[in-house]
C-alpha positions as CSV (number, residue, x, y, z in Angstrom):
1,M,88.3,111.9,126.5
2,E,87.7,108.1,127.0
3,S,87.8,107.4,123.3
4,N,91.3,109.1,123.1
5,K,92.6,106.8,125.9
6,A,91.2,103.8,124.1
7,Q,92.9,104.9,120.8
8,V,96.2,105.3,122.6
9,K,96.0,101.8,124.0
10,I,95.1,100.4,120.5
11,D,98.1,102.3,119.0
12,K,100.5,100.9,121.6
13,K,99.3,97.3,121.0
14,E,99.7,97.8,117.2
15,N,103.2,99.0,117.7
16,K,104.1,96.0,119.8
17,L,102.7,93.7,117.1
18,R,104.7,95.5,114.4
19,I,107.9,95.0,116.4
20,S,107.4,91.4,117.4
21,Y,106.3,90.1,114.0
22,S,108.7,89.8,111.1
23,K,108.2,91.8,107.9
24,F,106.5,90.5,104.8
25,L,107.9,90.9,101.4
26,I,105.3,91.2,98.5
27,T,106.5,91.0,94.9
28,S,104.9,91.6,91.6
29,F,106.0,92.3,88.0
30,K,106.5,95.9,86.7
31,D,104.0,97.1,84.1
32,K,101.3,99.7,84.5
33,N,98.7,97.4,83.0
34,N,99.8,94.3,84.9
35,S,97.2,93.2,87.5
36,S,99.9,92.0,89.9
37,S,101.5,95.4,89.8
38,I,98.2,97.2,90.3
39,L,97.4,94.9,93.3
40,L,100.8,95.5,94.8
41,N,100.5,99.2,94.5
42,N,97.1,99.2,96.2
43,I,98.3,97.2,99.3
44,R,98.7,99.5,102.3
45,A,100.5,98.0,105.2
46,N,103.2,99.3,107.5
47,I,104.9,96.0,108.1
48,T,105.2,95.1,104.4
49,D,108.0,95.6,102.0
50,K,107.2,95.7,98.3
51,L,109.3,94.8,95.3
52,E,108.4,95.2,91.6
53,L,110.4,92.9,89.4
54,T,111.3,93.2,85.7
55,N,111.0,90.5,83.1
56,S,114.7,89.8,83.4
57,F,115.4,86.6,85.4
58,I,119.0,87.5,86.0
59,K,118.2,91.0,87.3
60,N,115.2,89.6,89.4
61,E,117.4,87.0,91.0
62,K,119.9,89.7,92.0
63,E,117.2,92.1,93.3
64,L,115.5,89.4,95.3
65,K,118.7,88.2,96.8
66,Q,119.8,91.7,97.9
67,K,116.4,92.4,99.4
68,I,116.3,89.1,101.3
69,D,119.9,89.4,102.5
70,K,119.2,92.9,104.0
71,N,116.0,91.8,105.8
72,K,114.8,88.7,107.6
73,Y,111.4,88.0,106.2
74,K,109.1,85.5,107.7
75,Y,106.9,85.4,104.6
76,I,107.5,86.3,100.9
77,I,104.3,86.6,98.8
78,S,104.7,86.8,95.0
79,F,101.9,87.9,92.6
80,D,102.1,87.1,89.0
81,Q,99.7,87.4,86.0
82,N,98.8,84.3,84.2
83,L,97.1,85.2,81.0
84,I,94.6,82.9,79.4
85,V,95.0,83.1,75.7
86,I,92.0,82.1,73.5
87,N,92.3,81.6,69.8
88,F,96.1,82.2,69.8
89,I,97.7,81.6,66.4
């Protein structure tokens, strides 16, 4: 019984934190083999919005602008994949 009361208190505190802190936006690039996309899809958080971008700079700019205009994000975190190419001809 006491553990249920403790859990209710924890849940209430978490809800207050979610309301008082701005959302995060996390972005990556679309591709099922892209490590940034895999990372994004494995992040589980209720206060986080996610956006997968294409390789089109024009389309990405529009998508990001629309997403940012609709929400007031305190932080935007972008993941990318930087390949190290060895013996490239």
